[in-house]
C-alpha positions as CSV (number, residue, x, y, z in Angstrom):
1,M,22.9,-4.3,3.5
2,S,21.6,-2.3,0.0
3,Q,22.2,-3.6,-3.3
4,L,23.7,-0.7,-5.5
5,F,22.3,-0.8,-8.7
6,L,23.6,1.3,-11.8
7,T,21.1,2.4,-14.8
8,D,22.7,2.5,-18.4
9,L,21.5,4.9,-21.2
10,E,18.4,2.3,-22.0
11,G,17.0,3.0,-18.9
12,G,17.9,-0.7,-17.6
13,S,19.7,-1.6,-14.5
14,M,23.0,-3.4,-13.4
15,N,24.4,-4.4,-10.3
16,S,27.7,-3.3,-9.1
17,K,29.2,-6.3,-9.3
18,D,28.3,-6.8,-12.8
19,S,29.1,-3.3,-13.8
20,V,32.7,-4.3,-12.5
21,F,33.0,-7.2,-14.4
22,H,31.4,-5.3,-17.3
23,E,34.1,-2.9,-16.8
24,A,36.9,-5.4,-16.6
25,V,36.0,-7.6,-19.8
26,S,35.6,-4.3,-21.8
27,K,39.0,-2.7,-21.2
28,L,40.6,-6.5,-21.6
29,L,39.3,-6.8,-24.7
30,V,40.1,-3.8,-25.5
31,E,43.9,-3.8,-24.5
32,I,44.3,-7.6,-26.4
33,F,42.8,-6.2,-29.5
34,E,43.9,-2.7,-29.6
35,G,46.3,-2.1,-27.2
36,P,46.5,-0.4,-23.5
37,P,45.2,2.4,-24.0
38,G,47.7,4.9,-22.3
39,D,49.5,4.1,-19.6
40,E,46.5,1.0,-18.1
41,A,48.1,-2.1,-19.1
42,Y,46.7,-5.3,-17.5
43,V,48.1,-8.0,-20.0
44,L,49.8,-6.1,-22.3
45,N,53.1,-4.1,-21.8
46,P,52.3,0.3,-22.5
47,G,52.5,1.0,-25.8
48,D,52.0,-2.2,-27.0
49,P,50.2,-2.3,-30.4
50,G,48.1,-5.4,-29.3
51,L,46.6,-7.9,-32.0
52,L,45.0,-6.0,-34.9
53,R,47.7,-3.4,-35.0
54,Q,50.2,-5.6,-34.9
55,L,48.4,-8.0,-37.9
56,E,47.8,-4.9,-40.1
57,T,51.5,-4.2,-40.6
58,L,52.4,-8.0,-41.6
59,S,51.9,-9.3,-45.4
60,A,50.7,-12.1,-46.9
61,A,53.6,-13.6,-47.2
62,T,54.4,-13.2,-43.7
63,A,50.8,-14.0,-42.5
64,S,51.3,-17.7,-44.6
65,T,54.8,-18.4,-43.9
66,P,54.5,-21.7,-40.6
67,S,57.3,-21.1,-37.8
68,A,57.7,-25.1,-38.3
69,P,56.6,-27.9,-40.8
70,A,53.2,-28.6,-40.2
71,K,53.0,-26.0,-37.8
72,P,49.8,-23.6,-38.5
73,P,51.0,-20.2,-40.0
74,I,49.7,-16.8,-38.5
75,A,46.7,-16.8,-41.0
76,A,45.2,-20.1,-39.6
77,H,45.6,-18.5,-36.0
78,I,43.4,-15.5,-37.5
79,D,40.9,-17.5,-38.9
80,H,40.4,-19.3,-36.1
81,L,40.4,-16.6,-33.7
82,H,37.7,-15.4,-36.3
83,F,35.9,-18.5,-36.3
84,G,35.4,-18.8,-32.4
85,L,34.4,-14.8,-31.9
86,S,31.8,-15.2,-34.7
87,L,30.7,-18.1,-32.7
88,V,30.8,-16.5,-29.5
89,N,28.4,-13.3,-31.5
90,R,26.1,-15.6,-32.4
91,W,25.1,-17.3,-29.0
92,M,25.5,-13.5,-27.5
93,A,23.1,-12.1,-30.2
94,G,20.3,-15.4,-29.2
95,E,21.5,-18.9,-31.2
96,E,21.0,-21.2,-28.3
97,N,24.0,-23.6,-29.4
98,P,26.6,-22.0,-32.0
99,W,29.3,-24.8,-31.0
100,A,26.6,-27.7,-32.2
101,D,27.7,-28.1,-35.2
102,A,31.4,-25.8,-35.0
103,D,34.2,-27.6,-36.8
104,W,37.0,-26.2,-35.3
105,N,39.1,-28.2,-37.5
106,A,37.7,-26.5,-40.6
107,S,39.4,-22.9,-39.0
108,W,42.8,-24.2,-39.1
109,R,42.4,-25.1,-42.8
110,I,44.1,-22.0,-44.1
111,T,48.0,-22.4,-45.3
112,T,48.6,-19.1,-47.7
113,V,46.9,-16.3,-48.2
114,T,46.7,-13.7,-51.2
115,E,47.6,-9.7,-50.2
116,E,43.4,-9.7,-50.9
117,Q,42.7,-12.5,-48.9
118,W,44.9,-11.9,-45.9
119,R,43.1,-8.0,-45.9
120,A,40.0,-9.5,-46.0
121,L,40.5,-11.8,-43.1
122,L,41.5,-8.9,-41.0
123,S,38.9,-7.2,-41.6
124,K,36.7,-9.9,-40.8
125,L,38.5,-10.6,-37.4
126,R,38.5,-6.8,-36.8
127,Q,34.6,-6.9,-37.5
128,A,33.5,-10.1,-35.1
129,A,36.2,-8.6,-32.7
130,T,34.5,-5.4,-32.7
131,S,31.0,-7.1,-32.7
132,W,31.8,-8.8,-29.6
133,R,33.5,-5.7,-27.3
134,E,30.1,-3.9,-28.6
135,I,27.9,-6.8,-27.3
136,S,30.1,-7.1,-24.4
137,R,30.2,-3.6,-23.4
138,A,26.2,-3.4,-24.0
139,K,25.3,-6.7,-21.8
140,Q,23.4,-5.8,-18.7
141,D,23.0,-9.3,-17.2
142,W,25.8,-11.8,-16.7
143,D,25.4,-14.9,-15.7
144,G,28.2,-18.0,-14.7
145,L,28.1,-19.0,-18.1
146,A,28.1,-16.0,-20.1
147,A,31.0,-15.0,-17.9
148,A,33.2,-17.4,-18.4
149,G,32.9,-17.1,-21.8
150,A,34.0,-13.4,-21.7
151,I,37.3,-14.5,-20.2
152,S,37.7,-17.2,-22.3
153,T,37.6,-14.8,-25.2
154,V,40.5,-12.6,-23.4
155,A,42.5,-15.8,-22.6
156,H,42.0,-17.4,-26.0
157,T,42.6,-14.1,-27.8
158,A,46.1,-13.7,-25.6
159,Y,47.1,-17.2,-26.4
160,H,47.1,-16.5,-29.7
161,L,48.7,-13.5,-29.6
162,G,51.4,-14.8,-27.8
163,A,51.7,-17.7,-30.5
164,I,51.8,-15.5,-33.4
165,R,54.5,-13.4,-31.6
166,Q,56.3,-16.6,-31.2
167,I,56.1,-17.5,-35.4
168,L,56.9,-13.9,-35.6
169,A,59.9,-14.4,-33.6
170,V,61.1,-17.4,-35.5
171,A,60.6,-15.7,-39.0
172,N,63.2,-12.3,-37.6
173,R,65.8,-14.8,-37.0
């Protein structure tokens, strides 16, 4: 059986399995962060705004309000997501192990934000998400570790999107 190869714009090659995986990861990242394009939806409902567009509608006061005492507010979830995506981006850019000295607890310490801080945090998350989508879109060879990392970012972001929506549901009661 011959192996099918697809050529990218820069002349590299990608086998058909990589191409299918590559396309699936790209679709899921767009859907989670920006909402599903058109009627094609796998995780969210068609017409859902996705994480970034929903966050842009929130005030700093809402982002700073926890759903219960001692629970992290939305701003902490966003800082945590930004931190994780930043590590993945560093790893995919060639850093051997950005997790070695990662302080995950520090990514949960934000409790309140001003409007300016909230907009800056959203901007940092959007930039990290865009970088990750671009890196994953350009990646030609997916080994098991990179594939698991890509899938985990989709799952991790979807988890936090759900958690944020639960916080908002409590706030809107």
